[in-house]
N, C-alpha and C positions, 0 to 999 in steps of 0.2 A: 371728407378728405381721407383718401386711402393711403395710409402709411404702411411700409414694410419694415420689420425689425429683424436684425440678424446679430449674432454673437460671433466674433472672431477671436480666437486664442492664438497667441504667438508661440512659435516653436523655438524662438531664439532666447538666449539667457540674458543678454545685456540689453539695457533700455534702448539705446540707439538702434541696435540691430532689430529689436522687436518692433520698434516704431516704424522703421522702414518697411519691414515685412507686412505689418498690418495695414498700413495705408496703401501699399501696393495691391492688396487683396480686395479693396473696396470695389464693388461691382459698378463699373463705369457705364454699363448699359442702362443704369438707373441714375437718379440724381440724389446724392447724399445730402441730407439737410442738417443732420446732427450726428456727431461722433462723441461718445463718452468713453474715456480711457480710465482704467483702474490699474494702479501701479503701487510700487513700494519705495517711495523716496525715503531716504534715511534722515533727512533734516529739512527744516523750512527752506534753507538755501537750495538744497537739491530739488525740492518740490518746484521752486521758482524756475530753476534751470530746465527741468523736464518740461514744464508747462510752456516755456519759451520755445524749446526745441519742437514741441508738438505744433505750435502755431507756425513756425518757420517751415516745417515739413508740409503742412497743409497748404500754405501759401505757395510753396514750390510746386506742388502737384496740381492744385485746383485754381491757383491765382486768386483774384479778387472775389471769385464766386465760391470760395471755400465754405464748407459747412460750418455752422457754429459748433463749439466743442466745450467739453468740461474735462478737467483732469482731477480725478478723485483719489486721494491718498488712502486707499483701502487695499491692503495686500490681497491680490487674487490667490485662490487656493488651487488653481489648476494650471497656471502658467505664470511667466514673469510679467506679462502685460496682456490685458484683455480689452477689447474694444467692442462697444455696442454701436451698431449702425442703424440709424433711422433714415429712410429714403422714400422718395416719391417717384412716380413714373417720369421718364425723361422728357415727356411732352409738357409737364407742368412748369409754369413760369414762376421762378423764385427770385425775389428781390432781396439783395444784400444791403445792409445798412451798418454804419458805425457811429457810435456816440462820440461826443467830445472827449470822453475819458477812455476812448479806444476799446470800448466794449462793443460786441457785434450782436446783431440779431437779424432774423430773416422774416419776411412776410410773403405769404402765398395766397393769391386770390384764385379760387376755383370752385365751381359748382355752387355759386351763390354764397360762399362764406369766405372770410378772410382769417387766416391763421397767422399767429405770431409766435416764433420760437426764439429763445434767447440763448446766448452763451451761458456758461457757468459764470455768473457775475460775482465778483469778490471785491472786498475793500482793499485799498492799498496799504493802509496802516495796520499791520497785523499785531502791533504792540498795543492797540486799543482794546478795550473790553469787547466781549462778544456782542453786547447790546449796541455799542457805538458802531462796530463793524456792520451789524445788521441794519442800523439806521442809514448808513452810507449806501449799502446795497439797495435798500428799498427806495432811497432817494433817486438812485440811478434808474430803477425800474419805473418810477413815477414819470421821469423825463421821457423815457421811451414811450410810455403809454400816451402821454400828451402829444408827442410828436406824431404818433400813428393814429390818433383818434380812438384809442381803446379805453374802455373803462376797467377799473380793477376787478369789477365783477365779471369780466370776460375771461378771467383766469380759470381754466378747468383743471390744470395739473401743475403742481409745484414740487420741485425737489430741493430740499434744504439740507445741505451738508455742513456739519458743525464740528469743528475741531474740539476734541475733548468734551463731547456733548454732556456727559454726566458729571464733569468736574465741578467742584464748588469752591468759589473764591470769595473775596470781600464783596463782590457785586452779586453774589448768589450763584445758583447753578447755571451753567452755560445754556442749557436748553431753555430754562425759564427766562433768561435774559433775551434769547431769541424770540420766544413767544411774546414777551412784552413789546418788543419792537414790531413784530408782525401785527399785533393787535392795533398798534397805533397806525400802521400802514393801511389796515383794513377799516379803520374807525369811521371814515367819511363815506362809506359805501353802503348802499341798500342791497344786501345780498338776497335778492328775490329767489334765486335758484340755489341758495345755499353756498357755503364756502367752497373753495377748490378742494379736490382730492390732493393729498400731499404726503410726503415722506420726510421725517426728520431723523437723520441718521448720523452717527459719529464718524469722524475721520481722524487720521493721525497728524496731518498738517494741512495748511491752507486757510485757516481761519474760517470764515463763513463764506460758503459758495451757494448761490441760488440760481437755478435755471427753471424756466416755466414754459408752458404752452397756454396760449390764450386764443379764443376763437369767438368771432362775432358774425352775425348775418350782414350781408352787404345790402344797403338800401336799394329798393326797387326790384329785388329779385323775387321769384315766385316761391323759393324755398322757405319753409318755416322750420327754423332750427329749434330743437328741443334739448334743453339741458336740465337734467333731473338729479337732485342729490339723493343718495341712497343711505339710509340708516341700516344698522345691523342689530337685529333683535337680541343677539347674544352679547352685545357690548353697548355701554353707554356712549352716546356721541361725545367725541373728544372735547368739543366746545361746551359741553354741559358737565364736565368733570367737577367734582367738589374740590374745595381747597385742600382737603386732607391728602390728596394724591399729588399735589403740586409742591415744588421745592423752590424757595427763594428767600432772599434776605429782606427784600422790600416789596415791590409790586408783584402781585400774583394774578396773571391773566391766563385763561385756558388756551390750549392749542387750537387755533382756528382752522380746522379742516373737517371735511366730511369723510365718512368711511369709503365712499366712492362717488363718482359723478358719471352719469350716462349721457352721451351726446349722440343724437340722431336727428333726422328730419322727416317731415311729413311725406315727401315725395321720393323717399328711398326706403329700401327694405333692410337696411343694415346700419350699424353704428358702432360706437366704442364704449366700453366701460373702463373708465380710469379708476383703478383700485389704489387706494392709499396704502402706505406702509402698514402692514398688519402683523400683530404679534399675539402671544398667548395672554390676552387680557379678556376676562369675562366680567361683565358689568363694567366696573372701572378698576378692578383689582388685577394685578399681575398674578399668574400662577407661579407660586414660589415653591422651591424645594422639591420639584418634580423631575428636574433634569431636562436636557436638551431634546431628547427623543419625545417626551411627552409634550413639551412646549411646541415642538414642530407639528405634532399631530393636532393639537388644539388650534394652532395658527391656520393650518390647512382647513380645518373644520369651519373656522371663522370665515375664511375666503369663500369656501364652497357654499355656505349659507348665504353670504352677502350677494353673490352673483347668480344664485339659483333662480329658476323660473318663478318660484313662489314669492321670493322677496322682490323680484322685479315687478311682478304683477301687483304686489301690495303697494308699490310706489307708482302705480298707473302706467307702467311701461309694459304694454301688452306684448307678450312674446309667444312665439311658437315653441321656444325652448330656452333654457338658461344660457348665459354667456359661456364661452369656451376659452380656457387659458391658452395663450399662445407663447408667452415668454415670461420668465420671472427671474428675480434675483433673490438670493438667500444671503442675509447678513448674519455672520456668526460672531459671537463674543469671544469664543475660544477655538483655536485651531484644532484642539483635540476632539471636538464634537463633529468634525467634518464628515467622518465615515458614517457615524450613526445617523446623522441628519440626512446624509446623502441616500442612505438605504430607505428611509421613510419617504423621501421625495420621489425617488425612482419607483417605489412601490405604488405611490398614489398618482404620480404624473409621469408615467413612462414616455420617453421620446419628446418631452417638452423641453425646448432649449432653456438653459439656465446659467446664471453666473453665481459663483459663491465667493464671497470676500469676507475679510475680517473687518467688522464694523460694529461698534457699540450701539445698542438700541437706546431709546430715549429714557429708559429706566434701568437702574442697576440690576434688578432681578431678572431682566430679560436676556436669555441666551441666544434667541433666534428671532429674527424679524424677516418678513418677506414683502416683496413689492412685485406686483403682477401687472402684465399687460393682457387685457382681453380686447381683441382687435376687431377690425372691420369684418363684415360678413359672418359675424357670430350673433348679432342681434337682428331679429326679423319681426318687424311690427306686423300686427294682425290687421287686415282690412276686410 
């Protein structure tokens, strides 16, 4: 499946004007399948209003075939509103679906595979604990998978947005509560190809929001889909963390994700590396007391090693060359680090499109986290 990704930044100051501008700039010669908006709502109520306005605008412009979307309460650092566009060629047939709880998802059948893309699915009761909200979200995803004949093990990429991710209350740390719920959701699955690639990142409002990509081979096709989990020799696998780096009042389960997942097929010469959210962690320890610049350098080194030709070959993904970064996000804990981190990124990845937002990482000590797309036509299997 050949996706194209773009980043559009609004030149308007107010939310409504920015929304109209960005949606009007979506390339209609292609078929948009997912839009992710990053904005700065000032309250939970305003977040809900903004989210509704996004949906109404998408329905007005695209009708019932509107792309799935997420609204992420992470203040963008380069404009009032930023939109990430995921699209396919206009000839691709896309099926739109809606659940009984009014959540939307898309399915795409092409080239011997079926892809499922979801909205940013969230719980209705934001007064509930993060763990209860997560249980509701994963329950909705279970229904979608059962409806479409997908297994949970077909998930290749998952985005987990968690309000107040490092906050600790009576039920424990919010991120740990999410991890406990995710572990239960995954518990009945034989993860033969490893867990999904994933990002767990903080937001200011919205409770728990989860969006995901799943992919499976269509029965009876000649294509042989390959899905390979990638470890990083510089980091302990997240699902193997020791309990001393976990925080919780009760249950302590590890974060269930791989450092990356590679997806390609036998009869193509290209594929995708889905890179998980990556930060300045070596082994299982955060780099503390070194500042945002040094954490940014370490994060980029982790990513470069992970998707390099040597590591891919180590995981039996034979390559002519390593994967190439095509688009990425930078999540910053502090606005004051924007310029220094930007200088590092521009020096290492010039001309690579990026989004910078304010968003807490999954550990208090982390100032920077990155999430990377390495896209089609960058992996070439050797024959």
